[in-house]
MDAnalysis code that builds the backbone (N, CA, C; Angstrom):
import MDAnalysis as mda
import numpy as np

u = mda.Universe.empty(378, n_residues=126, atom_resindex=np.repeat(np.arange(126), 3), trajectory=True)
u.add_TopologyAttr("name", ["N", "CA", "C"] * 126)
u.add_TopologyAttr("resid", np.arange(1, 127))
u.add_TopologyAttr("resname", ["MET", "ALA", "THR", "LEU", "GLY", "ASP", "PHE", "LEU", "ALA", "LEU", "ILE", "THR", "THR", "ILE", "ALA", "VAL", "PHE", "GLY", "GLY", "VAL", "ILE", "TYR", "VAL", "ILE", "LEU", "LYS", "LEU", "SER", "GLY", "SER", "VAL", "SER", "GLU", "GLY", "VAL", "LYS", "SER", "THR", "LYS", "VAL", "LYS", "LEU", "LYS", "GLU", "LYS", "GLY", "TYR", "ASP", "ILE", "SER", "ASP", "LYS", "GLY", "VAL", "SER", "VAL", "LYS", "THR", "SER", "LYS", "ARG", "MET", "ASN", "ARG", "GLU", "ASP", "TYR", "VAL", "ASP", "ALA", "THR", "GLN", "ARG", "GLY", "LEU", "ILE", "ARG", "ALA", "LEU", "GLY", "ALA", "SER", "SER", "PHE", "GLY", "ASN", "GLY", "GLN", "ASP", "GLY", "ASN", "THR", "LEU", "ALA", "PRO", "PRO", "GLN", "GLN", "SER", "THR", "PRO", "PRO", "THR", "LEU", "SER", "ARG", "THR", "SER", "SER", "SER", "ASP", "LYS", "LYS", "LYS", "ARG", "SER", "PHE", "PHE", "THR", "LYS", "LYS", "LYS", "HIS", "ASP", "ASP", "GLU"])
u.atoms.positions = np.array([
    [-36.476, 124.498, -68.101],
    [-37.226, 123.439, -67.547],
    [-36.819, 123.274, -66.098],
    [-37.778, 122.828, -65.274],
    [-37.558, 122.649, -63.842],
    [-36.842, 121.340, -63.590],
    [-35.978, 121.368, -62.621],
    [-35.222, 120.176, -62.290],
    [-35.896, 119.426, -61.144],
    [-35.339, 118.288, -60.813],
    [-35.863, 117.471, -59.725],
    [-35.760, 118.215, -58.388],
    [-34.739, 119.010, -58.156],
    [-34.560, 119.795, -56.919],
    [-35.650, 120.839, -56.763],
    [-36.071, 121.426, -57.928],
    [-37.139, 122.421, -57.873],
    [-38.460, 121.775, -57.438],
    [-38.751, 120.568, -57.960],
    [-39.984, 119.864, -57.578],
    [-39.961, 119.466, -56.104],
    [-38.820, 119.028, -55.614],
    [-38.712, 118.654, -54.208],
    [-38.888, 119.885, -53.297],
    [-38.341, 121.023, -53.703],
    [-38.497, 122.252, -52.927],
    [-39.962, 122.689, -52.905],
    [-40.671, 122.550, -54.045],
    [-42.082, 122.903, -54.128],
    [-42.918, 121.992, -53.228],
    [-42.656, 120.701, -53.273],
    [-43.405, 119.749, -52.454],
    [-43.138, 119.995, -50.967],
    [-41.904, 120.280, -50.609],
    [-41.564, 120.562, -49.213],
    [-42.264, 121.830, -48.730],
    [-42.271, 122.876, -49.565],
    [-42.928, 124.136, -49.212],
    [-44.423, 123.928, -49.030],
    [-45.050, 123.193, -49.940],
    [-46.488, 122.925, -49.841],
    [-46.784, 122.102, -48.585],
    [-45.934, 121.129, -48.273],
    [-46.131, 120.290, -47.093],
    [-46.012, 121.117, -45.806],
    [-45.052, 122.019, -45.762],
    [-44.880, 122.857, -44.571],
    [-46.092, 123.754, -44.387],
    [-46.528, 124.444, -45.449],
    [-47.705, 125.312, -45.355],
    [-48.960, 124.506, -45.029],
    [-49.090, 123.353, -45.637],
    [-50.240, 122.488, -45.346],
    [-50.238, 122.030, -43.894],
    [-49.074, 121.696, -43.353],
    [-48.967, 121.284, -41.955],
    [-49.341, 122.408, -40.995],
    [-48.873, 123.620, -41.310],
    [-49.199, 124.776, -40.469],
    [-50.708, 125.021, -40.487],
    [-51.315, 124.961, -41.656],
    [-52.769, 125.168, -41.767],
    [-53.519, 124.076, -41.014],
    [-53.075, 122.833, -41.109],
    [-53.702, 121.714, -40.414],
    [-53.643, 121.908, -38.895],
    [-52.473, 122.325, -38.384],
    [-52.318, 122.547, -36.946],
    [-53.223, 123.680, -36.487],
    [-53.313, 124.756, -37.269],
    [-54.177, 125.882, -36.911],
    [-55.632, 125.441, -36.864],
    [-56.079, 124.656, -37.840],
    [-57.459, 124.174, -37.854],
    [-57.747, 123.259, -36.667],
    [-56.809, 122.389, -36.331],
    [-56.993, 121.492, -35.187],
    [-57.065, 122.283, -33.875],
    [-56.192, 123.267, -33.721],
    [-56.204, 124.075, -32.507],
    [-57.498, 124.870, -32.368],
    [-57.949, 125.468, -33.463],
    [-59.195, 126.241, -33.392],
    [-60.379, 125.325, -33.103],
    [-60.361, 124.098, -33.657],
    [-61.433, 123.141, -33.372],
    [-61.438, 122.725, -31.913],
    [-60.265, 122.485, -31.340],
    [-60.206, 122.086, -29.932],
    [-60.604, 123.237, -29.010],
    [-60.256, 124.465, -29.395],
    [-60.651, 125.626, -28.594],
    [-62.167, 125.794, -28.633],
    [-62.771, 125.646, -29.822],
    [-64.224, 125.803, -29.909],
    [-64.942, 124.680, -29.161],
    [-64.397, 123.476, -29.155],
    [-64.977, 122.377, -28.379],
    [-64.871, 122.663, -26.884],
    [-63.765, 123.230, -26.452],
    [-63.597, 123.606, -25.047],
    [-64.586, 124.673, -24.623],
    [-64.803, 125.642, -25.506],
    [-65.761, 126.706, -25.216],
    [-67.166, 126.118, -25.117],
    [-67.516, 125.210, -26.025],
    [-68.846, 124.595, -26.001],
    [-69.046, 123.778, -24.728],
    [-68.037, 122.999, -24.346],
    [-68.181, 122.191, -23.132],
    [-68.265, 123.069, -21.887],
    [-67.534, 124.174, -21.885],
    [-67.607, 125.104, -20.758],
    [-68.985, 125.753, -20.686],
    [-69.552, 126.117, -21.832],
    [-70.896, 126.696, -21.860],
    [-71.925, 125.705, -21.340],
    [-71.768, 124.434, -21.710],
    [-72.705, 123.412, -21.242],
    [-72.600, 123.246, -19.726],
    [-71.374, 123.205, -19.202],
    [-71.179, 123.062, -17.753],
    [-71.743, 124.268, -17.000],
    [-71.524, 125.469, -17.538],
    [-72.050, 126.670, -16.888],
    [-73.568, 126.716, -16.962],
    [-74.138, 126.229, -18.076],
    [-75.589, 126.210, -18.215],
    [-76.203, 125.261, -17.189],
    [-75.522, 124.155, -16.888],
    [-75.998, 123.237, -15.861],
    [-75.994, 123.883, -14.483],
    [-75.068, 124.810, -14.259],
    [-74.981, 125.503, -12.975],
    [-75.922, 126.701, -12.896],
    [-76.541, 127.092, -14.026],
    [-77.491, 128.200, -14.005],
    [-77.023, 129.449, -14.718],
    [-75.875, 129.398, -15.392],
    [-75.373, 130.559, -16.136],
    [-75.534, 130.283, -17.625],
    [-76.253, 131.156, -18.318],
    [-76.461, 130.987, -19.747],
    [-75.696, 132.083, -20.488],
    [-74.695, 131.681, -21.263],
    [-73.853, 132.635, -21.977],
    [-74.250, 132.633, -23.446],
    [-74.551, 133.822, -23.962],
    [-74.910, 133.951, -25.369],
    [-74.174, 135.155, -25.950],
    [-74.438, 135.425, -27.219],
    [-73.779, 136.574, -27.847],
    [-74.329, 137.901, -27.324],
    [-75.491, 137.873, -26.650],
    [-76.080, 139.091, -26.102],
    [-75.636, 139.359, -24.669],
    [-75.042, 138.364, -24.022],
    [-74.586, 138.559, -22.656],
    [-74.754, 137.309, -21.826],
    [-74.787, 137.493, -20.526],
    [-74.896, 136.391, -19.579],
    [-76.190, 136.539, -18.801],
    [-76.930, 135.442, -18.669],
    [-78.107, 135.448, -17.814],
    [-77.892, 134.425, -16.710],
    [-78.314, 134.792, -15.504],
    [-78.104, 133.952, -14.334],
    [-79.455, 133.478, -13.826],
    [-79.583, 132.182, -13.643],
    [-80.814, 131.600, -13.118],
    [-80.697, 131.524, -11.609],
    [-81.675, 132.075, -10.908],
    [-81.678, 132.025, -9.455],
    [-82.763, 131.077, -8.991],
    [-82.581, 130.530, -7.811],
    [-83.535, 129.562, -7.295],
    [-84.754, 130.238, -6.691],
    [-84.617, 131.437, -6.163],
    [-85.771, 132.137, -5.610],
    [-85.562, 133.639, -5.727],
    [-86.656, 134.349, -5.636],
    [-86.600, 135.802, -5.648],
    [-86.755, 136.309, -4.231],
    [-86.058, 137.375, -3.924],
    [-86.186, 137.987, -2.600],
    [-87.219, 139.099, -2.693],
    [-88.196, 139.055, -1.806],
    [-89.126, 140.172, -1.750],
    [-88.584, 141.208, -0.768],
    [-89.321, 142.259, -0.556],
    [-88.838, 143.356, 0.292],
    [-88.576, 142.884, 1.718],
    [-89.452, 142.040, 2.238],
    [-89.304, 141.558, 3.602],
    [-88.020, 140.735, 3.768],
    [-87.732, 139.863, 2.813],
    [-86.511, 139.061, 2.870],
    [-85.273, 139.944, 2.792],
    [-85.336, 140.969, 1.945],
    [-84.203, 141.883, 1.790],
    [-83.946, 142.647, 3.088],
    [-85.013, 143.142, 3.721],
    [-84.858, 143.893, 4.967],
    [-84.322, 142.979, 6.062],
    [-84.830, 141.750, 6.131],
    [-84.341, 140.807, 7.142],
    [-82.857, 140.509, 6.958],
    [-82.441, 140.286, 5.723],
    [-81.032, 139.997, 5.458],
    [-80.153, 141.196, 5.802],
    [-80.626, 142.396, 5.498],
    [-79.868, 143.606, 5.818],
    [-79.739, 143.782, 7.329],
    [-80.827, 143.537, 8.053],
    [-80.776, 143.669, 9.506],
    [-79.848, 142.625, 10.123],
    [-79.872, 141.405, 9.619],
    [-78.966, 140.378, 10.127],
    [-77.515, 140.804, 9.931],
    [-77.216, 141.363, 8.760],
    [-75.857, 141.825, 8.493],
    [-75.447, 142.952, 9.411],
    [-76.364, 143.886, 9.677],
    [-76.059, 144.999, 10.569],
    [-75.809, 144.505, 11.995],
    [-76.634, 143.588, 12.462],
    [-76.462, 143.066, 13.821],
    [-75.135, 142.334, 13.942],
    [-74.775, 141.563, 12.946],
    [-73.484, 140.873, 12.968],
    [-72.331, 141.855, 12.984],
    [-72.444, 142.926, 12.182],
    [-71.373, 143.929, 12.133],
    [-71.247, 144.658, 13.468],
    [-72.378, 144.999, 14.088],
    [-72.318, 145.672, 15.383],
    [-71.772, 144.747, 16.459],
    [-72.109, 143.471, 16.377],
    [-71.591, 142.524, 17.353],
    [-70.095, 142.333, 17.225],
    [-69.566, 142.465, 16.036],
    [-68.139, 142.282, 15.821],
    [-67.337, 143.557, 16.075],
    [-68.020, 144.694, 16.216],
    [-67.300, 145.954, 16.407],
    [-66.891, 146.113, 17.859],
    [-66.003, 147.041, 18.119],
    [-65.546, 147.318, 19.486],
    [-65.913, 148.743, 19.873],
    [-67.096, 149.191, 19.481],
    [-67.555, 150.540, 19.798],
    [-68.060, 150.584, 21.230],
    [-67.782, 151.614, 21.921],
    [-68.263, 151.769, 23.288],
    [-67.113, 151.968, 24.245],
    [-67.462, 152.100, 25.530],
    [-66.415, 152.357, 26.510],
    [-65.959, 151.094, 27.215],
    [-66.547, 149.955, 26.943],
    [-66.073, 148.699, 27.494],
    [-66.553, 148.421, 28.903],
    [-67.478, 149.215, 29.485],
    [-67.921, 149.004, 30.845],
    [-68.954, 147.888, 30.954],
    [-69.686, 147.609, 29.888],
    [-70.727, 146.584, 29.975],
    [-70.172, 145.176, 29.801],
    [-68.931, 145.027, 29.462],
    [-68.314, 143.716, 29.352],
    [-68.540, 143.034, 28.012],
    [-69.376, 143.596, 27.150],
    [-69.656, 142.967, 25.866],
    [-68.732, 143.445, 24.759],
    [-68.018, 144.514, 24.984],
    [-67.161, 145.053, 23.938],
    [-65.718, 144.672, 24.202],
    [-64.904, 144.846, 23.206],
    [-63.494, 144.488, 23.296],
    [-62.601, 145.714, 23.268],
    [-63.036, 146.796, 23.930],
    [-62.255, 148.027, 23.923],
    [-60.996, 147.826, 24.757],
    [-59.863, 148.388, 24.323],
    [-58.626, 148.243, 25.094],
    [-58.727, 149.012, 26.406],
    [-58.025, 148.574, 27.440],
    [-58.074, 149.297, 28.726],
    [-57.471, 150.679, 28.576],
    [-58.029, 151.631, 29.338],
    [-57.529, 152.998, 29.263],
    [-56.244, 153.110, 30.069],
    [-55.289, 153.848, 29.532],
    [-54.013, 154.019, 30.195],
    [-53.975, 155.396, 30.845],
    [-53.466, 155.448, 32.028],
    [-53.343, 156.738, 32.703],
    [-51.937, 157.283, 32.463],
    [-51.829, 158.595, 32.495],
    [-50.527, 159.224, 32.298],
    [-49.816, 159.306, 33.639],
    [-48.501, 159.307, 33.658],
    [-47.760, 159.446, 34.916],
    [-48.049, 160.795, 35.557],
    [-47.955, 160.911, 36.872],
    [-48.304, 162.166, 37.550],
    [-47.447, 163.341, 37.096],
    [-46.222, 163.124, 36.679],
    [-45.365, 164.241, 36.279],
    [-45.774, 164.783, 34.920],
    [-46.405, 163.978, 34.085],
    [-46.792, 164.431, 32.758],
    [-48.256, 164.836, 32.685],
    [-48.980, 164.741, 33.782],
    [-50.405, 165.031, 33.779],
    [-50.628, 166.529, 33.661],
    [-51.562, 166.940, 32.841],
    [-51.864, 168.360, 32.658],
    [-53.156, 168.752, 33.355],
    [-53.856, 167.799, 33.913],
    [-55.122, 168.100, 34.572],
    [-54.897, 168.214, 36.074],
    [-55.737, 168.993, 36.725],
    [-55.636, 169.123, 38.169],
    [-56.259, 167.909, 38.836],
    [-56.111, 167.809, 40.146],
    [-56.626, 166.642, 40.855],
    [-58.149, 166.597, 40.824],
    [-58.821, 167.762, 40.724],
    [-60.284, 167.763, 40.677],
    [-60.805, 167.308, 39.304],
    [-59.972, 167.436, 38.269],
    [-60.391, 167.030, 36.920],
    [-60.096, 165.564, 36.641],
    [-59.569, 164.862, 37.620],
    [-59.192, 163.485, 37.373],
    [-60.376, 162.522, 37.459],
    [-61.563, 163.068, 37.617],
    [-62.745, 162.227, 37.610],
    [-62.877, 161.607, 36.219],
    [-63.476, 160.464, 36.204],
    [-63.665, 159.794, 34.911],
    [-64.683, 160.569, 34.096],
    [-64.298, 160.960, 32.885],
    [-65.183, 161.707, 32.014],
    [-65.573, 160.857, 30.822],
    [-66.691, 161.171, 30.259],
    [-67.131, 160.498, 29.036],
    [-66.311, 161.039, 27.872],
    [-66.292, 160.315, 26.808],
    [-65.533, 160.713, 25.622],
    [-66.097, 161.989, 25.008],
    [-67.410, 162.205, 25.135],
    [-68.054, 163.318, 24.459],
    [-68.258, 164.548, 25.344],
    [-67.753, 164.557, 26.571],
    [-67.916, 165.728, 27.435],
    [-66.755, 166.679, 27.245],
    [-67.017, 167.954, 27.528],
    [-65.989, 168.977, 27.389],
    [-65.071, 168.969, 28.600],
    [-63.855, 169.350, 28.366],
    [-62.875, 169.469, 29.446],
    [-63.090, 170.803, 30.152],
    [-63.120, 170.779, 31.481],
    [-63.339, 172.001, 32.257],
    [-62.011, 172.713, 32.404],
    [-62.065, 174.040, 32.243],
    [-60.867, 174.860, 32.410],
    [-60.923, 175.575, 33.757],
    [-59.771, 175.923, 34.332],
    [-59.690, 176.575, 35.631],
    [-60.186, 178.016, 35.585],
    [-60.143, 178.706, 34.428],
    [-60.511, 180.118, 34.344],
    [-62.008, 180.325, 34.262],
    [-62.814, 179.284, 34.240],
    [-64.264, 179.453, 34.151],
    [-64.894, 179.637, 35.475],
])
């Protein structure tokens, strides 16, 4: 026959397992409520989340003309921010050109004319 200690151990074990199950159910309920409230908030902002994926609501559609205009604006901004060029027109931010000291110069005095970046260097044997 079971003693009083055995019944107390059984009741304690059942209470512990019951408490763990209760906490798990409460946590899962609060997580699902959080997910639902987040879905509602996102739906108000235009994002609809379902089991099939996410759909985004936009306020307007861009046609080809709007797309080309936006692309051109971006290109103009990028070119304006770049430092391409030789800096003579005053609109670019190219660093000043540094000259080499006369002892380290490899060019003759006739080649010291200002040359473009894309021109070939003249050799004396030509």
